[in-house]
PANU-49543 format. One record per residue: chain; residue in three letters; x, y, z of N, C-alpha, C in turn. Coordinates in steps of 0.05 Angstrom, whole numbers. Example, Ala and Ser with C-alpha at 12.3 -4.5 7.8 and 13.67 -1.06 7.14 Angstrom:
REM PANU-49543
NODE seti torba     nX     nY     nZ    caX    caY    caZ     cX     cY     cZ
NODE    A   ALA    264   -114    156    246    -90    156    264    -66    156
NODE    A   SER    257    -45    142    273    -21    143    258      1    157
END
This chain:
REM PANU-49543
NODE seti torba     nX     nY     nZ    caX    caY    caZ     cX     cY     cZ
NODE    A   MET   -113     84   -497   -128     91   -479   -158     82   -474
NODE    A   THR   -162     73   -449   -185     77   -444   -205     97   -450
NODE    A   GLU   -239     93   -459   -251    116   -457   -253    125   -433
NODE    A   PRO   -252    159   -436   -252    180   -412   -279    165   -391
NODE    A   LEU   -266    167   -365   -288    162   -343   -293    182   -319
NODE    A   GLU   -319    181   -312   -320    189   -287   -309    175   -258
NODE    A   ILE   -285    181   -247   -275    176   -231   -271    186   -203
NODE    A   ALA   -284    177   -178   -278    187   -150   -258    178   -137
NODE    A   PHE   -242    191   -123   -208    178   -118   -216    186    -76
NODE    A   ILE   -212    166    -65   -218    175    -33   -190    170    -27
NODE    A   GLY   -169    189     -4   -154    183      6   -133    200    -17
NODE    A   LEU   -115    217    -14   -101    230    -19    -60    224     -8
NODE    A   GLY    -65    204     -1    -37    214     19     -9    198     -1
NODE    A   VAL      5    181     11     34    185    -12     26    165    -33
NODE    A   MET      6    151    -28      0    130    -52    -22    137    -61
NODE    A   GLY    -40    145    -47    -61    155    -62    -60    180    -82
NODE    A   GLY    -48    204    -75    -42    224    -78    -39    218   -113
NODE    A   PRO    -10    203   -115      5    187   -148    -18    179   -160
NODE    A   MET    -28    159   -147    -47    144   -160    -73    160   -176
NODE    A   ALA    -82    177   -158   -106    199   -176    -90    209   -195
NODE    A   GLY    -69    222   -191    -55    229   -212    -56    230   -235
NODE    A   HIS    -46    201   -236    -38    183   -264    -71    182   -275
NODE    A   LEU    -97    177   -256   -122    177   -267   -121    202   -288
NODE    A   ALA   -127    218   -276   -124    247   -282   -107    252   -307
NODE    A   ALA    -84    243   -312    -63    246   -336    -62    224   -358
NODE    A   ALA    -88    199   -342    -96    192   -367   -120    202   -379
NODE    A   GLY   -129    227   -376   -158    231   -390   -177    230   -375
NODE    A   HIS   -183    219   -349   -192    219   -332   -207    238   -327
NODE    A   SER   -237    240   -315   -242    264   -303   -243    256   -275
NODE    A   VAL   -223    264   -251   -214    253   -224   -242    268   -203
NODE    A   THR   -254    261   -194   -261    286   -175   -254    269   -143
NODE    A   ALA   -242    281   -129   -222    270    -99   -231    283    -74
NODE    A   TYR   -229    252    -60   -240    267    -28   -216    262    -10
NODE    A   ASN   -211    278     13   -186    269     31   -194    279     54
NODE    A   ARG   -182    277     81   -200    278     96   -188    309    108
NODE    A   THR   -161    310    100   -144    330    104   -155    352     80
NODE    A   ALA   -167    367     83   -171    384     60   -149    401     54
NODE    A   SER   -129    404     59   -112    422     50    -96    402     30
NODE    A   ARG    -98    379     42    -75    360     25    -89    364     -3
NODE    A   ALA   -123    357     -9   -137    357    -21   -130    381    -40
NODE    A   ARG   -134    410    -26   -127    429    -45   -102    432    -67
NODE    A   THR    -81    420    -50    -49    422    -62    -54    403    -78
NODE    A   TRP    -65    377    -77    -65    356   -101    -83    376   -126
NODE    A   LEU    -99    386   -124   -120    400   -140   -105    415   -160
NODE    A   GLU    -90    434   -147    -76    457   -154    -59    447   -171
NODE    A   ALA    -36    416   -166    -20    411   -180    -28    403   -210
NODE    A   GLN    -54    382   -210    -75    371   -226    -74    399   -248
NODE    A   ARG    -94    417   -233   -101    441   -253    -68    447   -272
NODE    A   ALA    -59    455   -249    -23    466   -263    -14    450   -289
NODE    A   ASP    -26    425   -292    -18    409   -321    -44    400   -336
NODE    A   GLY    -65    430   -330    -90    421   -357   -104    391   -345
NODE    A   ARG   -103    381   -329   -121    357   -315   -152    359   -305
NODE    A   ASP   -172    351   -322   -196    355   -313   -195    342   -277
NODE    A   ALA   -193    358   -256   -190    343   -234   -211    367   -221
NODE    A   HIS   -223    353   -193   -244    367   -184   -234    356   -152
NODE    A   ILE   -244    372   -130   -244    358   -106   -274    363    -97
NODE    A   ALA   -279    342    -70   -309    339    -56   -303    347    -34
NODE    A   ALA   -324    354    -10   -332    367     13   -328    333     25
NODE    A   THR   -342    317     17   -349    287     27   -346    272     11
NODE    A   PRO   -343    238     15   -334    215      8   -359    210    -19
NODE    A   ALA   -383    215     -5   -408    210    -26   -416    231    -40
NODE    A   GLU   -410    259    -35   -410    278    -59   -388    267    -78
NODE    A   ALA   -362    261    -75   -345    248    -96   -354    224   -108
NODE    A   ALA   -367    208    -96   -372    181   -106   -407    194   -121
NODE    A   GLY   -422    209   -119   -440    217   -135   -433    216   -171
NODE    A   GLY   -449    199   -179   -445    198   -212   -416    191   -223
NODE    A   ALA   -401    177   -201   -379    163   -217   -386    135   -228
NODE    A   ASP   -370    136   -255   -361    110   -257   -351     81   -248
NODE    A   ILE   -326    102   -232   -315     75   -214   -304     89   -186
NODE    A   VAL   -310     87   -163   -294     90   -144   -272     76   -127
NODE    A   LEU   -255     98   -130   -229     82   -110   -221     97    -85
NODE    A   THR   -213     72    -70   -204     88    -31   -177     77    -29
NODE    A   CYS   -161     92    -24   -137     84    -10   -127    104     10
NODE    A   VAL   -138     82     38   -137    103     58   -118     97     77
NODE    A   GLY   -131     85    105   -101     81    120   -112     50    143
NODE    A   ASN   -132     50    149   -138     19    158   -164      7    156
NODE    A   ASP   -171     -7    171   -199    -15    172   -227      0    188
NODE    A   ALA   -222     18    204   -227     37    212   -234     65    191
NODE    A   ASP   -216     70    181   -217     97    162   -234     86    135
NODE    A   LEU   -230     67    121   -248     48    111   -270     48    113
NODE    A   GLU   -275     35    132   -303     42    141   -317     65    138
NODE    A   ALA   -307     89    153   -314    112    156   -325    129    130
NODE    A   VAL   -304    129    109   -307    131     77   -330    118     65
NODE    A   THR   -328     87     72   -350     75     53   -380     72     66
NODE    A   LEU   -379     72     89   -402     49    106   -409     85    124
NODE    A   GLY   -391     95    137   -404    122    157   -420    142    145
NODE    A   PRO   -428    148    160   -447    186    158   -427    195    127
NODE    A   ASP   -440    199    108   -427    213     75   -420    202     66
NODE    A   GLY   -415    168     78   -400    158     67   -401    144     30
NODE    A   ALA   -385    139     21   -391    135     -9   -404    112    -14
NODE    A   PHE   -417    101      7   -435     68     -7   -460     80    -13
NODE    A   ALA   -462    104      1   -492    110      2   -503    135    -32
NODE    A   ALA   -475    132    -38   -475    154    -69   -473    132    -88
NODE    A   ILE   -463    114    -95   -457    100   -113   -470     87   -127
NODE    A   ALA   -474     84   -155   -491     80   -176   -493     52   -174
NODE    A   PRO   -517     30   -181   -512      3   -177   -495     -6   -204
NODE    A   ASP   -489     13   -224   -480     -1   -244   -445     11   -247
NODE    A   ALA   -444     25   -223   -407     29   -222   -395      9   -204
NODE    A   LEU   -370     16   -205   -351    -10   -194   -341      8   -174
NODE    A   PHE   -331     -9   -147   -317      6   -121   -287    -20   -126
NODE    A   ILE   -266      2   -126   -249    -14   -117   -230     -1    -89
NODE    A   ASP   -218    -15    -79   -203    -12    -54   -176    -21    -58
NODE    A   HIS   -155      4    -52   -128     -2    -51   -115      1    -21
NODE    A   THR   -130      9      0   -125     10     19   -111    -28     32
NODE    A   THR    -91    -30     50    -89    -53     55   -110    -57     91
NODE    A   VAL   -127    -74     83   -134    -84    109   -141   -110    112
NODE    A   SER   -164   -117    132   -165   -139    137   -174   -161    117
NODE    A   ALA   -178   -179    121   -191   -196     94   -219   -193    104
NODE    A   ALA   -231   -201    122   -254   -195    139   -270   -163    135
NODE    A   MET   -252   -146    133   -265   -119    124   -270   -121     92
NODE    A   ALA   -248   -132     80   -254   -133     48   -279   -148     43
NODE    A   ARG   -282   -171     50   -316   -186     52   -336   -176     52
NODE    A   ARG   -329   -156     78   -361   -146     88   -369   -128     71
NODE    A   LEU   -332   -114     59   -346    -92     35   -364   -101     11
NODE    A   ASP   -349   -128      1   -356   -141    -15   -388   -144    -16
NODE    A   GLY   -397   -162      7   -425   -165     13   -441   -135     15
NODE    A   ALA   -434   -116     25   -451    -88     28   -450    -78      0
NODE    A   ALA   -432    -77    -17   -429    -71    -50   -461    -85    -65
NODE    A   ARG   -459   -119    -61   -462   -135    -72   -507   -127    -61
NODE    A   SER   -499   -125    -42   -532   -113    -32   -543    -90    -45
NODE    A   ALA   -524    -71    -50   -528    -42    -62   -528    -50    -87
NODE    A   GLY   -522    -74   -101   -521    -68   -131   -503    -65   -147
NODE    A   PHE   -481    -59   -136   -446    -51   -149   -425    -81   -149
NODE    A   ALA   -408    -70   -164   -390    -94   -160   -368    -75   -144
NODE    A   ALA   -352    -92   -129   -322    -95   -118   -303   -110   -112
NODE    A   LEU   -280    -96   -116   -259   -108   -121   -233   -104    -92
NODE    A   ASP   -221   -117    -75   -198   -119    -57   -174   -113    -75
NODE    A   ALA   -164    -86    -74   -137    -93    -89   -111    -75    -75
NODE    A   PRO   -109    -87    -60    -79    -78    -48    -63    -67    -58
NODE    A   VAL    -38    -57    -59    -20    -45    -79      7    -58    -67
NODE    A   SER     29    -63    -75     56    -63    -71     75    -49    -94
NODE    A   GLY     87    -34    -76    111    -20    -95    125      8    -74
NODE    A   GLY    111      8    -57    112     36    -37    109     69    -54
NODE    A   GLN    123     85    -46    116    109    -52    129    112    -80
NODE    A   ALA    147    104    -84    169    111   -111    141     85   -132
NODE    A   GLY    139     68   -127    118     54   -145    101     67   -152
NODE    A   ALA     87     86   -134     59     97   -138     70    121   -153
NODE    A   GLU     92    137   -148     98    163   -165     99    157   -197
NODE    A   ASN    123    130   -190    129    116   -232    108    104   -239
NODE    A   GLY     81    106   -223     66     80   -245     71     53   -249
NODE    A   ARG     84     38   -223     91     12   -229     88     -1   -205
NODE    A   LEU     62      2   -198     54    -16   -174     44    -42   -179
NODE    A   ALA     53    -57   -161     33    -87   -161     15    -86   -150
NODE    A   ILE    -14    -98   -163    -36    -96   -157    -51   -132   -151
NODE    A   MET    -62   -132   -128    -65   -165   -115    -98   -157   -113
NODE    A   CYS   -112   -171   -132   -138   -166   -138   -155   -190   -126
NODE    A   GLY   -184   -185   -108   -198   -201    -99   -228   -199   -105
NODE    A   GLY   -236   -214   -122   -269   -203   -129   -269   -216   -158
NODE    A   SER   -297   -211   -175   -300   -226   -195   -288   -222   -218
NODE    A   ASP   -288   -239   -241   -264   -240   -256   -279   -212   -283
NODE    A   GLU   -311   -209   -273   -322   -188   -291   -308   -158   -278
NODE    A   ALA   -306   -160   -252   -303   -131   -240   -275   -127   -248
NODE    A   LEU   -258   -142   -246   -227   -143   -256   -228   -137   -280
NODE    A   GLU   -237   -141   -299   -229   -140   -321   -243   -106   -338
NODE    A   ARG   -259    -98   -316   -276    -68   -318   -253    -53   -305
NODE    A   ALA   -237    -69   -280   -217    -52   -270   -196    -48   -280
NODE    A   ARG   -182    -68   -300   -160    -77   -311   -160    -48   -324
NODE    A   PRO   -168    -38   -345   -157    -16   -361   -146     14   -342
NODE    A   VAL   -164     21   -316   -162     42   -303   -140     36   -289
NODE    A   MET   -135     10   -273   -108      7   -256    -87      5   -275
NODE    A   GLN    -90      4   -298    -63     -1   -320    -48     32   -316
NODE    A   SER    -69     50   -300    -47     78   -300    -32     81   -284
NODE    A   TYR    -32     60   -263    -17     57   -237      5     40   -234
NODE    A   GLY    -11     15   -243     -3    -11   -242     13    -26   -266
NODE    A   SER     32    -36   -254     49    -50   -284     46    -80   -273
NODE    A   ARG     34    -91   -255     25   -117   -250      7   -124   -236
NODE    A   ILE    -17   -132   -252    -42   -133   -244    -52   -163   -239
NODE    A   VAL    -50   -172   -210    -59   -201   -218    -87   -205   -208
NODE    A   HIS   -102   -232   -212   -125   -236   -200   -114   -260   -181
NODE    A   VAL   -122   -256   -159   -113   -279   -135   -134   -294   -133
NODE    A   GLY   -159   -286   -131   -179   -302   -127   -215   -284   -110
NODE    A   ALA   -230   -296    -97   -255   -281    -94   -249   -258    -75
NODE    A   ALA   -272   -248    -63   -276   -222    -44   -246   -233    -22
NODE    A   GLY   -237   -210    -13   -216   -212     12   -190   -226     -2
NODE    A   ALA   -180   -249    -27   -163   -254    -25   -140   -238    -35
NODE    A   GLY   -151   -215    -45   -121   -194    -48   -114   -182    -22
NODE    A   GLN   -129   -173     -6   -117   -168     15   -103   -196     36
NODE    A   THR   -110   -220     31    -89   -242     36    -67   -247     22
NODE    A   ALA    -67   -234     -7    -45   -228    -18    -24   -212     -9
NODE    A   LYS    -31   -194      5    -22   -170     14      2   -182     45
NODE    A   MET    -21   -190     48     -9   -209     82     19   -222     72
NODE    A   ALA     11   -244     48     42   -257     52     61   -244     41
NODE    A   ASN     50   -218     16     70   -192     10     87   -181     43
NODE    A   GLN     74   -175     49     88   -164     82    100   -183     96
NODE    A   MET     91   -202    102    103   -223    115    141   -229     98
NODE    A   CYS    131   -229     78    157   -235     61    176   -209     58
NODE    A   ILE    174   -189     65    184   -162     68    195   -161     88
NODE    A   ALA    184   -168    109    186   -163    146    210   -189    154
NODE    A   GLY    206   -217    139    224   -233    145    253   -220    124
NODE    A   THR    251   -215    104    271   -217     83    293   -182    106
NODE    A   LEU    275   -171    117    294   -141    117    303   -154    151
NODE    A   ALA    296   -171    169    305   -181    194    337   -187    187
NODE    A   GLY    330   -210    161    353   -223    155    379   -207    144
NODE    A   LEU    370   -183    129    387   -166    116    395   -149    135
NODE    A   SER    382   -144    152    393   -120    178    418   -141    189
NODE    A   GLU    419   -168    200    432   -186    215    456   -188    192
NODE    A   ALA    448   -192    160    474   -193    146    487   -164    148
NODE    A   ILE    476   -143    147    489   -122    142    508   -115    172
NODE    A   ARG    503   -123    189    517   -128    212    534   -146    221
NODE    A   LEU    542   -163    215    558   -177    208    579   -172    185
NODE    A   ALA    568   -162    170    600   -152    145    617   -132    160
NODE    A   ASP    593   -112    169    605    -93    178    626    -88    200
NODE    A   ALA    613   -109    225    628   -115    251    664   -134    242
NODE    A   ALA    659   -145    218    681   -159    199    704   -136    193
NODE    A   ASP    687   -114    186    699    -94    173    708   -100    137
NODE    A   LEU    686   -113    131    688   -126     98    676    -89     87
NODE    A   ASP    684    -90     68    676    -71     39    650    -69     38
NODE    A   MET    630    -57     47    599    -62     39    591    -56     16
NODE    A   GLU    607    -54      1    598    -42    -24    606    -67    -47
NODE    A   ARG    633    -87    -35    642   -111    -42    620   -137    -37
NODE    A   VAL    618   -128    -12    594   -150     -5    567   -151    -19
NODE    A   LEU    560   -134    -21    531   -123    -38    526   -133    -64
NODE    A   GLU    548   -129    -76    570   -134   -102    567   -166   -106
NODE    A   ALA    575   -172    -85    584   -202    -94    558   -224    -89
NODE    A   ILE    539   -214    -63    515   -232    -60    497   -213    -71
NODE    A   SER    491   -199    -88    465   -192   -101    462   -205   -126
NODE    A   GLY    477   -213   -134    481   -226   -161    470   -264   -150
NODE    A   GLY    468   -271   -129    458   -301   -127    431   -306   -118
NODE    A   ALA    436   -324    -98    409   -333    -85    397   -318    -65
NODE    A   ALA    413   -294    -53    402   -277    -32    394   -246    -43
NODE    A   GLN    393   -251    -69    384   -228    -79    354   -226    -74
NODE    A   SER    353   -198    -71    315   -186    -68    317   -159    -71
NODE    A   TRP    280   -147    -75    276   -129    -77    300   -105    -57
NODE    A   GLN    292   -120    -30    301   -100     -6    333    -96     -3
NODE    A   MET    342   -117    -13    375   -116    -14    385    -93    -40
NODE    A   GLU    371    -89    -60    379    -80    -85    376    -48    -66
NODE    A   ASN    357    -47    -67    344    -19    -53    346     -3    -34
NODE    A   ARG    355    -22    -11    360    -11     15    386    -17     28
NODE    A   TRP    403    -34     20    424    -43     28    446    -20     33
NODE    A   GLN    444      0     23    462     26     20    450     42     38
NODE    A   THR    423     47     32    414     64     48    413     57     83
NODE    A   MET    411     36     84    411     21    112    440     26    127
NODE    A   VAL    460     23    115    482     23    123    492     57    119
NODE    A   ALA    484     72    111    482     91    116    465    105    132
NODE    A   GLY    449     95    139    427    106    166    403    127    164
NODE    A   GLU    400    111    129    380    138    119    355    119    117
NODE    A   PHE    332    129    130    302    114    133    280    126    127
NODE    A   ASP    283    154    112    262    165    101    253    151     75
NODE    A   HIS    244    142     63    233    130     45    203    120     44
NODE    A   GLY    187    132     55    155    129     49    135    108     59
NODE    A   PHE    147     87     66    128     71     73    138     66    102
NODE    A   ALA    123     83    134    128     78    150    128     45    172
NODE    A   LEU    138     49    189    138     19    200    111     19    219
NODE    A   ASP    110     45    225     75     37    237     60     27    218
NODE    A   TRP     57     31    188     38     20    173     46     -6    169
NODE    A   MET     75    -15    178     76    -38    172     65    -56    187
NODE    A   ARG     70    -51    214     60    -60    246     29    -65    243
NODE    A   LYS     19    -39    222    -11    -51    223    -23    -72    207
NODE    A   ASP      4    -72    181    -10    -94    164     -2   -118    174
NODE    A   LEU     29   -125    192     24   -155    207      8   -151    222
NODE    A   GLY     -6   -139    236    -33   -152    251    -46   -158    237
NODE    A   TYR    -56   -151    213    -70   -167    201    -69   -194    192
NODE    A   ALA    -36   -191    177    -21   -223    175    -34   -249    189
NODE    A   LEU    -26   -226    225    -22   -247    244    -57   -262    253
NODE    A   GLU    -77   -234    251   -100   -246    261   -111   -264    234
NODE    A   GLU   -104   -268    208   -115   -277    188    -98   -308    191
NODE    A   ALA    -72   -308    200    -73   -341    215    -79   -355    236
NODE    A   ARG    -88   -343    257    -97   -347    279   -122   -362    263
NODE    A   ARG   -134   -348    253   -166   -346    241   -172   -380    221
NODE    A   LEU   -142   -384    210   -136   -393    195   -112   -431    216
NODE    A   GLY   -121   -421    233    -97   -445    254    -71   -442    247
NODE    A   LEU    -56   -423    234    -31   -427    225    -19   -415    246
NODE    A   SER     12   -422    244     27   -409    272     46   -389    245
NODE    A   ALA     59   -367    255     70   -352    236     95   -343    261
NODE    A   PRO    118   -359    271    129   -344    299    152   -320    276
NODE    A   VAL    159   -327    248    181   -309    245    169   -282    237
NODE    A   THR    145   -275    230    120   -255    227    118   -249    255
NODE    A   ALA    117   -261    275    104   -253    301    131   -246    320
NODE    A   LEU    149   -255    313    179   -234    328    181   -216    308
NODE    A   VAL    190   -206    287    182   -187    269    171   -159    284
NODE    A   ASP    147   -170    280    124   -159    294    137   -142    321
NODE    A   GLN    143   -151    338    149   -145    356    182   -126    363
NODE    A   PHE    200   -137    336    218   -125    333    213    -95    330
NODE    A   TYR    190    -89    308    184    -69    296    164    -50    324
NODE    A   ALA    154    -65    339    140    -47    369    160    -35    389
NODE    A   ASP    185    -61    382    205    -39    397    223    -12    381
NODE    A   LEU    222    -18    368    222     16    343    211     31    343
NODE    A   GLN    185     26    353    155     47    353    160     57    384
NODE    A   ALA    175     42    404    180     46    433    205     76    426
NODE    A   MET    225     70    414    242     84    410    232    108    391
NODE    A   GLY    210    116    385    206    129    370    208    137    340
NODE    A   ALA    214    113    326    214    106    299    196     99    284
NODE    A   GLY    174    103    296    142    100    280    139    104    249
NODE    A   ARG    148    126    244    154    144    223    175    141    203
NODE    A   GLN    188    117    212    217    113    189    210     88    180
NODE    A   ASP    219     96    160    223     72    137    219     40    153
NODE    A   THR    203     21    141    209     -6    156    239    -12    154
NODE    A   SER    261     -1    131    289    -16    127    296     -6    164
NODE    A   ALA    283     13    172    297     19    205    303     -4    219
NODE    A   LEU    286    -27    213    296    -46    230    323    -51    236
NODE    A   ILE    335    -53    221    367    -56    233    379    -37    248
NODE    A   ARG    356    -11    262    367      5    286    363    -12    317
NODE    A   ARG    345    -29    313    347    -55    331    368    -66    333
NODE    A   LEU    386    -75    315    412    -84    327    437    -71    330
NODE    A   PRO    443    -61    359    471    -49    354    492    -61    337
NODE    A   PRO    517    -42    327    530    -48    319    551    -65    326
NODE    A   GLY    570    -79    319    593    -93    328    619    -64    341
NODE    A   SER    638    -88    357    655    -65    375    663    -55    346
NODE    A   GLU    671    -65    319    674    -51    306    674    -39    276
NODE    A   GLY    638    -37    287    625    -26    270    624      1    263
NODE    A   LYS    615      1    247    615     30    233    591     41    225
NODE    A   THR    565     25    216    538     33    210    530     46    234
NODE    A   PRO    502     68    227    493     78    250    467     54    268
END
């Protein structure tokens, strides 16, 4: 185990809460901040019940003061800007020898902006978005894609190993966020194909379990197929990562593609499919709810 550190964790949502808990379980002293104070108190009670060294702060700056490492996991560009550069933001309190790690999925432009602000203030920064969903956060099995310097990553790695099973340095500031965009584009395309495949098999009155058994062992296999086929067939879409957040992520991906002069027609199409689902009131359902946009065939039995 790495030497116990003073850690600030800002953002205790479905991802950040478990991640901060893993850090406390690893023996670090964790001071957390969350915009909704009641969630912070609930998190604190759970950590104290397990005998962990945990505290909560009234502002991001209060949490960051005196910390060796400051981590954030919030919602979007605006949220991240507020907790870092806004009034009572963490950047005003981070010590020059500390390290800042952002686990939020934001734009590459925001990651580069924060890297510049950190450099000006004399501390190092990493953009380190994660993949693996709520289950990955709870089980400490997240994949982490990192942008920043080699030195910053090596300082961060022992800490991130508390909740990450795969930690990859993909490049300079902003590269972690760009890799996360690629990740989300892959998920969106996979779910679109999976939705159509399920509707086809169901309309043909095939045994859905046998279809899954047959195709999941071949080239079509994917994490989404292994983990979402059965729940999509059953019409169960409460799995933690809301399609509202996927639309936010795909927006960043499409923005970056335009900046680079690239076309991303499949991503743009699936993004519009998700917009249709938001209009149906499904914004808080899991991304696999994409199948709801496709009505079953006349003989179909799936929701």
